MIDOSE-1310 file (N, C-alpha, C; in nm, 2 decimals, decimal comma, always signed):
residues 94
xxxx	+0,34/+0,77/+0,70/+0,43/+0,69/+0,76/+0,47/+0,57/+0,67; +0,59/+0,55/+0,66/+0,64/+0,44/+0,57/+0,65/+0,31/+0,65; +0,60/+0,21/+0,59/+0,60/+0,08/+0,66/+0,72/+0,00/+0,61; +0,78/-0,07/+0,70/+0,90/-0,15/+0,67/+0,87/-0,30/+0,71
xxxx	+0,89/-0,39/+0,63/+0,87/-0,53/+0,65/+1,00/-0,60/+0,65; +1,02/-0,69/+0,74/+1,14/-0,78/+0,73/+1,12/-0,88/+0,62; +1,23/-0,93/+0,57/+1,23/-1,03/+0,47/+1,16/-1,15/+0,51; +1,17/-1,19/+0,64/+1,10/-1,31/+0,69/+0,95/-1,29/+0,69
xxxx	+0,91/-1,17/+0,72/+0,76/-1,14/+0,71/+0,71/-1,15/+0,57; +0,78/-1,09/+0,48/+0,74/-1,10/+0,34/+0,74/-1,24/+0,29; +0,84/-1,32/+0,33/+0,84/-1,46/+0,30/+0,72/-1,54/+0,36; +0,68/-1,50/+0,48/+0,56/-1,56/+0,54/+0,44/-1,53/+0,46
xxxx	+0,42/-1,41/+0,42/+0,30/-1,37/+0,33/+0,31/-1,45/+0,20; +0,42/-1,46/+0,14/+0,44/-1,53/+0,02/+0,40/-1,67/+0,03; +0,45/-1,74/+0,14/+0,42/-1,88/+0,17/+0,27/-1,90/+0,19; +0,20/-1,81/+0,26/+0,06/-1,82/+0,28/-0,02/-1,81/+0,15
xxxx	+0,02/-1,71/+0,07/-0,05/-1,69/-0,06/-0,03/-1,81/-0,15; +0,10/-1,86/-0,15/+0,13/-1,97/-0,24/+0,05/-2,10/-0,19; +0,04/-2,12/-0,07/-0,03/-2,24/-0,01/-0,18/-2,23/-0,04; -0,24/-2,11/-0,03/-0,38/-2,09/-0,06/-0,41/-2,11/-0,21
xxxx	-0,32/-2,06/-0,29/-0,34/-2,07/-0,43/-0,33/-2,22/-0,48; -0,23/-2,29/-0,42/-0,22/-2,43/-0,46/-0,34/-2,51/-0,41; -0,39/-2,48/-0,29/-0,51/-2,55/-0,24/-0,63/-2,52/-0,33; -0,64/-2,40/-0,38/-0,76/-2,37/-0,47/-0,74/-2,44/-0,60
xxxx	-0,62/-2,45/-0,65/-0,60/-2,52/-0,78/-0,63/-2,67/-0,76; -0,59/-2,73/-0,65/-0,62/-2,87/-0,62/-0,77/-2,89/-0,61; -0,84/-2,80/-0,54/-0,99/-2,82/-0,53/-1,05/-2,81/-0,67; -1,01/-2,72/-0,75/-1,07/-2,71/-0,88/-1,05/-2,83/-0,97
xxxx	-0,93/-2,89/-0,96/-0,90/-3,02/-1,03/-0,99/-3,13/-0,98; -0,99/-3,15/-0,85/-1,08/-3,25/-0,79/-1,22/-3,23/-0,82; -1,27/-3,11/-0,81/-1,41/-3,08/-0,84/-1,44/-3,11/-0,99; -1,36/-3,07/-1,08/-1,39/-3,10/-1,22/-1,39/-3,25/-1,25
xxxx	-1,30/-3,33/-1,18/-1,30/-3,47/-1,20/-1,43/-3,53/-1,15; -1,48/-3,49/-1,03/-1,60/-3,54/-0,98/-1,72/-3,51/-1,07; -1,72/-3,39/-1,12/-1,83/-3,35/-1,21/-1,83/-3,43/-1,34; -1,71/-3,46/-1,39/-1,69/-3,55/-1,51/-1,74/-3,69/-1,48
xxxx	-1,73/-3,73/-1,35/-1,78/-3,86/-1,31/-1,93/-3,87/-1,28; -2,00/-3,75/-1,30/-2,14/-3,75/-1,28/-2,19/-3,68/-1,15; -2,11/-3,63/-1,07/-2,15/-3,56/-0,95/-2,22/-3,43/-0,99; -2,31/-3,38/-0,90/-2,39/-3,26/-0,93/-2,33/-3,15/-0,85
xxxx	-2,31/-3,04/-0,92/-2,25/-2,91/-0,86/-2,37/-2,82/-0,82; -2,36/-2,77/-0,70/-2,45/-2,67/-0,65/-2,37/-2,55/-0,60; -2,40/-2,43/-0,64/-2,34/-2,31/-0,60/-2,44/-2,23/-0,52; -2,41/-2,21/-0,39/-2,50/-2,12/-0,31/-2,49/-1,98/-0,36
xxxx	-2,60/-1,90/-0,35/-2,60/-1,76/-0,39/-2,51/-1,68/-0,30; -2,51/-1,72/-0,17/-2,43/-1,65/-0,08/-2,40/-1,74/+0,04; -2,30/-1,71/+0,12/-2,28/-1,80/+0,24/-2,39/-1,78/+0,33; -2,43/-1,89/+0,40/-2,54/-1,88/+0,49/-2,51/-1,80/+0,61
xxxx	-2,58/-1,70/+0,64/-2,55/-1,62/+0,76/-2,58/-1,70/+0,89; -2,51/-1,67/+0,99/-2,54/-1,73/+1,12/-2,64/-1,65/+1,20; -2,72/-1,71/+1,28/-2,82/-1,64/+1,36/-2,78/-1,63/+1,50; -2,66/-1,63/+1,53/-2,61/-1,63/+1,67/-2,55/-1,76/+1,71
xxxx	-2,49/-1,76/+1,83/-2,42/-1,88/+1,87/-2,52/-2,00/+1,90; -2,63/-1,97/+1,96/-2,72/-2,08/+2,00/-2,80/-2,13/+1,87; -2,82/-2,04/+1,78/-2,91/-2,08/+1,67/-2,84/-2,06/+1,53; -2,71/-2,10/+1,53/-2,63/-2,08/+1,41/-2,68/-2,19/+1,31
xxxx	-2,68/-2,14/+1,18/-2,72/-2,23/+1,07/-2,60/-2,32/+1,04; -2,61/-2,45/+1,05/-2,50/-2,53/+1,02/-2,53/-2,62/+0,90; -2,49/-2,57/+0,78/-2,52/-2,64/+0,66/-2,45/-2,77/+0,66; -2,33/-2,78/+0,70/-2,25/-2,90/+0,70/-2,32/-3,01/+0,79
xxxx	-2,37/-2,97/+0,90/-2,44/-3,07/+0,99/-2,56/-3,11/+0,92; -2,64/-3,02/+0,86/-2,76/-3,06/+0,78/-2,72/-3,17/+0,67; -2,62/-3,14/+0,60/-2,58/-3,23/+0,49/-2,53/-3,36/+0,55; -2,46/-3,36/+0,66/-2,42/-3,49/+0,72/-2,54/-3,57/+0,76
xxxx	-2,64/-3,51/+0,81/-2,76/-3,58/+0,86/-2,86/-3,62/+0,75; -2,86/-3,55/+0,64/-2,96/-3,57/+0,54/-2,92/-3,63/+0,41; -2,79/-3,62/+0,38/-2,75/-3,68/+0,25/-2,72/-3,83/+0,26; -2,77/-3,90/+0,16/-2,75/-4,04/+0,15/-2,61/-4,08/+0,11
xxxx	-2,56/-4,01/+0,01/-2,43/-4,04/-0,05/-2,33/-3,93/-0,01; -2,21/-3,95/-0,07/-2,10/-3,86/-0,05/-2,12/-3,72/-0,10; -2,06/-3,62/-0,04/-2,06/-3,48/-0,08/-1,93/-3,42/-0,04; -1,89/-3,31/-0,11/-1,77/-3,23/-0,07/-1,81/-3,09/-0,09
xxxx	-1,74/-3,00/-0,03/-1,77/-2,86/-0,05/-1,64/-2,77/-0,03; -1,65/-2,66/-0,09/-1,54/-2,56/-0,07/-1,61/-2,42/-0,07; -1,63/-2,36/+0,04/-1,71/-2,23/+0,04/-1,85/-2,25/-0,01; -1,88/-2,17/-0,11/-2,02/-2,18/-0,16/-2,04/-2,29/-0,26
xxxx	-1,94/-2,36/-0,30/-1,95/-2,47/-0,40/-1,96/-2,61/-0,33; -2,07/-2,68/-0,36/-2,10/-2,81/-0,31/-2,11/-2,91/-0,42; -2,06/-3,03/-0,41/-2,07/-3,13/-0,50/-2,13/-3,25/-0,44; -2,23/-3,31/-0,51/-2,30/-3,42/-0,45/-2,29/-3,54/-0,54
xxxx	-2,26/-3,66/-0,49/-2,26/-3,78/-0,57/-2,40/-3,82/-0,61; -2,50/-3,80/-0,53/-2,64/-3,83/-0,55/-2,72/-3,71/-0,59; -2,78/-3,72/-0,71/-2,86/-3,60/-0,76/-2,97/-3,57/-0,67; -3,03/-3,67/-0,60/-3,14/-3,64/-0,51/-3,09/-3,56/-0,39
xxxx	-2,97/-3,59/-0,34/-2,92/-3,52/-0,23/-2,90/-3,37/-0,27; -2,85/-3,35/-0,39/-2,83/-3,21/-0,44/-2,96/-3,14/-0,45; -3,07/-3,21/-0,50/-3,20/-3,15/-0,51/-3,25/-3,11/-0,37; -3,24/-3,20/-0,27/-3,29/-3,16/-0,14/-3,21/-3,05/-0,08
xxxx	-3,08/-3,05/-0,11/-2,99/-2,94/-0,06/-3,04/-2,80/-0,12; -3,06/-2,80/-0,25/-3,11/-2,68/-0,31/-3,24/-2,63/-0,25; -3,33/-2,73/-0,23/-3,46/-2,69/-0,17/-3,45/-2,63/-0,03; -3,35/-2,68/+0,04/-3,34/-2,64/+0,18/-3,26/-2,51/+0,19
xx	-3,15/-2,49/+0,11/-3,06/-2,38/+0,13/-3,06/-2,27/+0,03; -3,13/-2,29/-0,08/-3,12/-2,19/-0,19/-3,25/-2,10/-0,18
């Protein structure tokens, strides 16, 4: 069966792809600037699996509750302003 897409649907896919690509480029620029300023980069080996609705592992909540200074993340990549925060994060999640 041959699929047919309308021009507007193709334009929608193009717009989504373009937006995601620009966001990724922005993140990489910001991340590199923070690393240049002394932030510590941590890359998780894999995304943390969830253990179900009641017992889901919430890495972001843990970081909010336990980190002393600022942090940012994008998927598996986390950046920490405080090296001790990064160390504690690695000990807990790696």
